[in-house]
C-alpha positions in Angstrom: 114.3 133.1 117.7 115.4 136.5 116.4 116.0 139.6 118.5 112.6 141.0 118.0 110.9 137.8 119.1 113.1 137.6 122.2 112.1 141.2 123.1 108.4 140.3 122.8 108.7 137.0 124.6 110.5 138.7 127.5 108.6 142.0 127.7 108.5 143.1 131.3 104.9 144.3 130.9 103.7 140.8 129.8 105.7 139.1 132.5 104.3 141.4 135.1 100.8 140.7 134.0 101.4 137.0 134.2 102.6 137.3 137.8 99.6 139.4 138.7 97.4 136.7 137.2 99.1 134.1 139.4 98.4 136.1 142.5 94.8 136.6 141.6 94.5 132.9 140.8 95.5 132.0 144.3 92.6 133.8 145.8 90.1 132.6 143.1 91.3 129.1 143.4 90.8 128.8 147.2 87.5 130.6 147.1 86.2 128.5 144.2 87.3 125.2 145.9 85.6 126.2 149.1 82.4 127.0 147.2 82.5 123.7 145.4 82.9 121.7 148.6 80.0 123.7 150.1 77.8 122.9 147.1 78.7 119.2 147.5 77.1 119.3 150.9 80.3 118.9 152.9 80.5 122.2 154.8 81.9 120.5 157.9 84.5 118.3 156.2 87.4 117.9 158.6 90.5 119.6 157.7 89.1 121.4 154.6 89.9 124.9 155.7 93.4 123.7 156.8 94.0 122.1 153.5 92.9 125.1 151.6 95.0 127.4 153.8 98.0 125.1 153.2 97.4 125.2 149.5 97.2 129.0 149.5 100.4 129.3 151.5 102.2 126.9 149.1 101.0 128.7 146.0 101.9 132.0 147.5 105.4 130.7 148.3 105.9 129.5 144.8 104.6 132.8 143.3 106.6 134.8 145.9 109.9 133.2 144.8 109.1 134.0 141.1 108.1 137.5 142.1 111.4 138.1 144.0 113.5 136.8 141.2 111.7 139.1 138.8 111.7 142.2 141.0 115.1 142.0 142.6 117.2 139.9 140.2 115.4 141.0 137.0 114.9 137.3 136.1 112.3 136.8 133.4 112.2 133.1 132.7 109.6 131.4 130.6 110.6 128.1 132.0 110.1 129.3 135.5 106.6 130.6 134.6 105.7 127.3 133.1 106.9 125.3 136.1 104.9 127.7 138.3 101.8 126.9 136.2 102.5 123.2 136.6 102.7 123.5 140.4 99.5 125.5 140.5 97.6 123.0 138.4 99.0 120.0 140.4 98.0 121.5 143.7 94.5 122.2 142.5 94.1 118.6 141.2 95.5 117.2 144.4 93.1 119.1 146.6 90.1 118.4 144.3 90.7 114.9 143.0 87.0 114.0 143.0 86.1 116.6 140.4 86.3 114.8 137.1 87.2 117.7 134.9 89.9 119.2 137.2 92.8 117.7 135.2 91.9 120.1 132.4 93.6 122.7 134.5 96.9 121.4 133.1 96.3 123.3 129.9 97.2 126.4 131.8 101.0 125.9 131.7 100.7 124.9 128.0 99.0 128.2 127.2 101.5 130.0 129.3 104.3 128.6 127.1 102.8 130.3 124.0 104.2 133.6 125.3 107.7 132.3 124.6 106.9 132.0 120.8 109.2 128.9 121.0 108.0 125.6 119.6 110.5 123.6 121.7 109.3 125.3 124.9 105.6 124.6 124.0 106.4 120.9 123.4 108.4 120.8 126.6 105.4 122.2 128.5 103.2 119.6 126.9 105.6 116.7 127.8 105.8 118.0 131.4 102.0 118.2 131.6 101.7 114.5 130.4 104.3 113.4 133.0 102.6 115.3 135.8 99.2 114.1 134.9 100.4 110.5 134.8 102.1 110.9 138.2 98.9 112.5 139.7 96.8 109.8 138.2 99.1 107.1 139.6 99.4 108.4 143.2 95.9 109.7 143.7 93.2 107.0 144.1 90.4 109.5 144.3 91.4 110.9 140.9 91.4 107.4 139.3 88.0 106.7 140.8 86.5 109.9 139.5 87.8 109.5 136.0 86.4 106.9 133.6 88.7 105.7 130.7 86.7 108.0 128.4 87.5 110.9 130.7 91.3 110.1 130.6 91.2 109.9 126.8 89.2 113.2 126.6 91.7 114.8 128.9 94.6 113.7 126.8 92.9 114.9 123.6 92.4 118.3 125.4 96.2 118.5 126.1 97.0 117.5 122.5 94.5 119.9 121.1 95.7 122.8 123.3 99.3 122.1 122.3 98.4 122.1 118.5 96.6 125.4 118.9 99.5 126.8 120.9 101.9 125.7 118.2 99.8 127.3 115.5 99.5 130.5 117.5 103.3 130.5 117.9 103.9 129.9 114.2 101.4 132.7 113.2 103.0 135.0 115.8 106.5 134.3 114.5 105.4 135.0 110.9 103.6 138.1 111.9 106.6 139.4 113.9 108.9 138.6 111.0 106.7 140.5 108.6 106.5 143.4 111.1 110.3 143.3 111.4 110.8 143.4 107.6 108.3 146.2 107.3 109.9 148.1 110.1 113.4 147.7 108.6 112.1 148.7 105.2 110.5 151.8 106.7 113.6 152.7 108.7 115.7 152.2 105.5 113.4 154.5 103.5 113.5 157.0 106.3 117.3 157.0 106.4 117.4 157.4 102.6 114.9 160.3 102.7 117.0 162.0 105.4 120.2 161.5 103.4 118.5 162.8 100.2 117.1 165.7 102.0 120.5 166.6 103.4 122.1 166.2 100.0 119.6 168.5 98.5 120.4 171.1 101.1 124.1 170.7 101.6 127.2 171.6 99.5 129.1 168.4 99.0 132.6 170.0 99.0 132.3 172.2 102.2 129.5 170.5 104.0 127.8 173.9 104.3 124.2 174.7 103.3 123.9 175.5 99.6 122.6 178.4 97.6 119.0 177.1 97.5 118.7 176.5 101.2 120.2 179.9 101.9 117.4 181.7 100.2 114.7 179.5 101.8 116.1 180.1 105.2 116.7 183.8 104.7 113.2 184.3 103.6 111.8 182.6 106.7 114.1 184.7 109.0 113.0 187.9 107.3 109.3 186.9 107.9 110.2 186.3 111.6 111.9 189.7 111.8 108.8 191.4 110.4 106.6 189.6 113.0 108.9 189.6 116.1 111.5 192.2 115.4 114.2 189.6 115.3 117.7 191.0 115.0 119.1 190.0 111.6 122.4 190.7 109.7 123.8 189.2 106.5 127.4 188.9 105.6 128.7 187.9 102.2 132.3 186.7 102.1 134.5 186.3 99.0 138.0 184.8 98.8 140.4 187.4 97.3 142.1 186.4 94.0 140.7 182.9 94.0 140.8 182.6 90.2 144.6 183.1 90.4 144.8 180.3 93.0 143.0 177.9 90.6 145.0 179.0 87.6 148.4 178.8 89.4 148.0 175.8 91.6 145.1 173.9 90.1 141.4 173.4 91.0 142.2 170.6 93.5 144.2 173.1 95.6 141.3 175.6 95.2 139.0 172.9 96.7 141.3 172.4 99.7 141.3 176.2 100.3 137.5 176.3 100.1 137.2 173.5 102.7 139.6 175.3 105.1 137.8 178.6 104.7 134.5 176.9 105.3 135.8 175.2 108.5 137.2 178.4 109.9 133.9 180.2 109.3 132.0 177.3 111.0 134.3 177.3 113.9 134.0 181.1 114.4 130.3 181.7 114.2 127.8 180.9 117.0 125.3 178.0 117.0 122.5 180.6 116.2 124.2 181.6 112.9 123.6 180.1 109.5 126.6 179.5 107.2 126.3 178.7 103.5 128.4 178.3 100.5 126.7 180.8 98.2 128.6 179.7 95.1 132.2 179.5 93.8 134.4 181.2 96.2 131.6 183.1 97.9 130.1 182.3 101.3 127.3 183.9 103.3 126.6 184.1 107.0 123.2 185.0 108.4 123.5 186.4 112.0 120.5 186.2 114.4 120.0 187.5 117.9 123.0 189.9 117.6 123.6 193.6 117.3 125.4 194.8 114.2 128.5 195.4 116.4 128.5 191.7 117.5 128.1 190.5 113.9 130.9 192.8 112.8 133.2 191.4 115.5 132.6 187.9 114.4 133.2 188.7 110.7 136.4 190.4 111.6 137.5 187.3 113.6 136.9 185.2 110.5 138.9 187.6 108.3 141.8 187.8 110.7 142.0 184.1 111.2 142.1 183.5 107.5 144.8 186.1 107.0 147.2 184.2 109.3 146.2 180.7 108.2 149.1 179.1 106.2 148.2 176.8 103.3 151.1 174.4 102.5 149.6 173.8 99.0 150.0 177.6 98.3 153.7 177.5 99.1 152.9 178.3 102.7 151.0 181.4 101.9 147.7 182.7 103.4 144.6 183.7 101.6 142.5 186.8 102.4 138.8 187.4 102.3 136.6 190.4 101.7 133.4 190.8 103.5 130.2 192.8 103.1 127.9 193.1 106.1 124.4 194.6 106.1 121.8 194.8 108.9 118.1 194.2 108.0 115.8 197.1 108.3 112.1 196.4 108.9 110.1 196.5 105.8 113.0 196.5 103.3 112.5 192.9 102.2 114.9 190.0 101.5 116.2 191.4 98.2 117.2 194.7 99.8 119.1 192.9 102.6 121.0 190.9 100.0 121.7 193.8 97.8 123.0 195.8 100.8 125.4 193.1 101.8 126.5 192.6 98.1 127.1 196.3 97.7 129.3 196.3 100.9 131.3 193.4 99.5 131.8 195.2 96.2 133.0 198.2 98.1 135.5 196.0 100.1 136.8 194.5 96.9 137.0 197.9 95.1 138.8 199.6 98.0 141.7 197.1 98.5 140.3 193.8 99.6 141.0 191.9 102.8 138.5 194.1 104.8 135.0 194.1 106.1 132.6 196.9 104.9 129.4 197.5 106.8 126.5 199.1 104.9 124.7 201.7 106.9 121.0 201.5 107.6 120.4 204.2 104.9 122.1 201.9 102.4 124.3 204.6 100.9 127.2 205.0 103.3 129.5 201.9 103.4 132.0 201.9 106.2 135.2 199.8 106.0 137.0 198.1 108.8 
């Protein structure tokens, strides 16, 4: 039986319900047996109450052992539950041997075995039932006297029929669970594929940063939040200085390594609330949230300074520098104005010597270099 079937067969909730049913059965059995004896006109039968009390104590002891194993030892045994059912049925038959239909109670352990979804266990419960019925029939004269041969044959047919039905239920349950497992696995596989495809559509394969498309989608949402909630928002555009020369001199594969290192340094420096993207080529962008312009500037400067001292063995142990344009969002100016402000600051950084951060003022016409 596969893992899913084992989980179902051993579910704590199902096992708990079966134990509760056994406890309830003790009370119902004793009460019903007493009523039956009263209806038969034997209210004063000697020893009846004592017998019923002894039966109740015995059944409680059997159920109590199963309960303790389950509660304190976490034992959930289908075999133990079937044996408990056999003992229940046998005690009821022993106390009420003159009731002709009472051997039918042996179908209870057979039905209990269905919960295992195991054909061998169902057949074992059937075999045990036959053996116990034969023993009870042999050692209880009152039972033999109350059962005609036709009753014995009918009882055996009842056991066989119950077993066949139980086997069919088990087979149908196994097929159903297998189909459920296949459908669940297919759904999980599809979900994983969708997650992977969604990530691939949003991420840059080389740097594992968000890509150009995702940047604009996210920036637009943040601008909307700023307009509604006055969310602090700054945009920095970063461009590796003289990157074309790196590609031309050392090859594009070296350029790719440099891009990856730059991306890692940016990711390591920003905070979890910031959004880092590879905008395209050698350009990166960082969207800062929940920060003042001074805090955003401090982080961009940390990025620039880390890169300026990072040695690249592939570049003959040289470092690369980066120019940064930083702009703070002004309420009502829109996404395009924010981007143009940061881009203008970057252009100013490039034009005035590179390897620097330029901050665009709120008025948008007074870039300041750092």
